[in-house]
C-alpha positions, -999 to +999 in steps of 0.1 A: +122+105+181+095+096+155+079+128+143+060+116+112+044+084+100+040+076+063+015+049+053+013+029+021-022+030+007-034-002-010-037-031+014-025-009+043-053+017+047-074+008+017-088-027+011-076-032-024-081-070-025-118-066-016-124-040-043-105-061-069-125-092-059-157-073-065-146-058-098-130-089-113-160-110-107-186-084-118-167-075-149-161-111-159-198-119-154-207-090-176-186-104-204-193-141-199-221-149-174-215-181-154-178-184-164-164-216-149-133-198-136-151-170-120-138-178-085-103-175-097-106-141-113-096-120-082-063-138-077-055-137-114-061-100-115-038-094-086-011-116-101-013-096-133-009-063-114+023-077-100+034-087-134+026-056-154+030-026-131+068-029-129+070-021-166+054+013-159+076+018-129+107+011-150+095+036-177+091+009-203+054+018-210+028+043-200+004+038-171-025+033-196-005+008-216+002-014-186-035-014-180-042-025-215-016-053-212-031-065-180-066-066-194-055-084-226-037-111-206-066-114-182-090-121-211-065-144-228-060-165-196-097-168-191-105-175-228-125-143-231-128-123-263-103-095-266-120-061-261-121-040-293-115-009-271-094-020-241-095+015-225-133+015-225-133-021-211-109-010-184-131+019-176-160-005-171-138-025-147-130+007-128-166+014-123-170-019-104-137-013-086-146+021-073-180+010-061-163-013-036-137+012-021-134+009+016-109+013+045-099-016+066-117-018+099-087-009+120-078+023+102-099+050+116-096+039+152-058+038+149-056+072+133-078+086+161-055+070+187-024+085+171-040+119+169-048+117+206-012+113+216+005+141+235+031+146+208+011+134+178+032+127+147+025+142+113+007+117+091+010+110+054+007+085+025+036+073+004+023+054-026+035+042-060+001+050-075-011+080-096-020+110-074-055+115-089-067+080-082-050+077-048-063+110-036-098+099-047-095+067-027-085+087+004-114+111+000-139+082-005-128+063+026-127+095+047-089+098+052-079+127+030-084+153+057-063+133+082-032+134+060-006+161+061+009+149+028+001+125+000+033+116-018+036+099-051+063+092-077+051+123-096+062+145-067+093+125-056+108+116-089+113+079-079+092+048-071+095+026-040+119+008-033+144+034-046+162+049-016+157+084-032+120+079-029+121+077+009+147+104+013+127+128-008+096+119+012+113+127+044+125+160+029+090+169+019+081+165+056+110+187+066+125+158+086+156+136+085+147+100+075+154+087+111+125+107+124+100+091+100+082+057+103+071+040+072+042+015+075+029-008+048+019-043+036+049-049+013+079-062+033+105-048+008+088-016-004+073-005+030+097-019+056+131-032+044+139-005+017+128+025+039+149+011+068+179+009+045+173+045+035+174+056+072+137+054+082+121+030+106+102+003+087+070-014+099+057-044+079+019-047+082+014-085+077-024-086+076-025-120+060+000-137+083+026-145+056+056-166+062+085-147+078+103-126+053+140-125+045+165-112+070+165-075+070+177-044+089+156-037+121+120-040+109+089-042+130+062-067+120+026-062+130-006-079+120-030-051+127-027-013+127-040-013+162-005-022+173+010+009+158+006+033+188+025+007+209+052+005+183+055+043+182+057+044+220+085+018+220+105+036+194+102+069+212+115+055+245+151+062+255+174+039+237+184+018+267+148+008+274+138-006+240+138-044+239+138-067+209+101-076+213+073-051+214+042-060+235+010-069+218+013-083+182+045-065+171+079-080+170+112-067+157+130-086+129+168-082+130+197-097+111 
């Protein structure tokens, strides 16, 4: 029986790509109007997030330092002058980023549908971000009051995809891992790794990526609107669950 659902935040509930696209183009324009590579700046920024965030997760640098490294490389790759004060420059980027914060269109209706269920699950967020910024995002997009918990590495002592992160998250909910569903856009962090830790993993493949690697039982959906159906299927008696869930969800098995 699934008694709680944990959501990733960025690219699951919160449209991070949209906000980054707005911020990267606006900030670059402010430094170099009409830059010839302006259309490429959102993808570059996202690539640099993937490159530099792991150093913070591994304890190799502070959160602020990985931001500085990101910004310096962003400027270097675009041929922009290096900022004399990278922290102030990053703060200017954040002003643009925060002005574009929004939830995905399928979020609020899905949470309403889950809340309307007869035995509605507890809801929470499990994110690798800093608590202050992530909670601010949830408040801005109208989701903070819908969440029973907001869990970050500060509270759990581990980052996704460490198994301890998911086990501690379940413990914070007062539940065994097998009674928790984890939903997110990252196949490893939000589906495969939590499944290995004993949870049920749901991969939200919004952008229709190629099939991921073989994994423990992981459900793939392309919209959160499929989630109530996934929950209903998982909560049926064992003998009645098939290998394919109706709608746009399918189970990936070894």
